[in-house]
C-alpha positions in Angstrom: -27.7 10.4 -19.4 -29.4 13.4 -17.4 -27.4 15.7 -16.3 -29.1 15.8 -12.8 -27.4 12.5 -12.6 -23.8 13.2 -14.2 -21.1 13.7 -12.1 -18.2 15.9 -12.9 -15.0 14.6 -11.9 -13.0 16.1 -9.3 -10.7 18.5 -10.9 -6.9 18.8 -10.0 -6.5 15.7 -8.1 -3.7 13.1 -8.4 -3.4 9.6 -6.3 0.3 8.3 -6.1 0.9 4.8 -5.4 4.0 3.8 -3.7 4.7 0.3 -4.4 7.7 -2.0 -5.2 8.0 -4.9 -7.0 6.9 -8.6 -5.7 4.5 -7.2 -3.1 1.3 -8.8 -3.3 0.0 -6.0 -0.9 0.9 -3.4 -3.6 -0.8 -5.5 -6.4 -4.2 -5.8 -4.1 -3.6 -1.6 -3.6 -3.4 -1.4 -7.3 -6.4 -2.7 -8.0 -8.6 -0.4 -5.8 -6.6 2.8 -7.1 -7.3 1.7 -10.7 -11.1 1.0 -10.0 -11.6 4.2 -7.9 -9.7 6.2 -10.4 -11.4 4.8 -13.3 -14.8 5.3 -11.8 -14.1 8.8 -10.9 -12.2 10.1 -14.1 -9.2 10.7 -11.2 -5.6 10.3 -13.0 -3.0 8.0 -11.0 0.4 7.2 -11.3 2.9 4.7 -9.7 6.5 4.9 -8.0 8.7 2.0 -7.5 10.4 2.7 -4.2 13.5 0.7 -5.3 13.9 3.5 -8.1 14.1 6.2 -5.4 16.0 6.5 -2.5 14.1 9.2 -0.7 10.6 7.3 -1.2 12.6 4.0 -0.1 13.7 5.9 3.3 10.4 7.9 3.8 7.9 4.5 3.1 9.9 1.4 3.3 8.0 0.0 6.5 4.5 1.1 5.2 4.2 -0.2 1.5 1.9 0.4 -0.2 1.5 3.8 0.5 -1.4 6.0 -1.2 -1.1 9.4 -1.4 -3.5 11.8 -2.5 -2.6 15.3 -3.8 0.6 14.5 -2.5 -0.7 14.0 1.0 -0.5 10.6 2.8 -3.8 8.8 2.7 -3.2 5.3 3.7 -1.1 2.7 3.7 -0.7 -1.3 3.9 -4.3 -1.7 2.7 -6.7 0.5 0.8 -10.3 1.0 1.5 -12.2 1.4 -1.7 -15.2 3.6 0.0 -12.6 5.7 1.8 -10.6 6.3 -0.9 -13.6 7.2 -2.9 -14.7 9.6 -0.2 -11.3 11.4 0.3 -11.6 11.9 -3.6 -15.0 13.2 -3.8 -15.2 15.6 -0.8 
């Protein structure tokens, strides 16, 4: 591939998906997060609100929640294009 078209992965970025087991919206969100992060070479992690009392108290009514670099990016539905823009701008 020509260096002109090679895109460097965003450095120092991290996407966090806050979810709970059995949540169909969480499953949908994970598909989008996995795809965008794989495309861009961005690491991602998931956290389970049933295992973390602070996350549970903070995000219970909003899950799934996506954080980008620790800041809330979105909740409930994850828009692929919006997440991609947030990671490349």
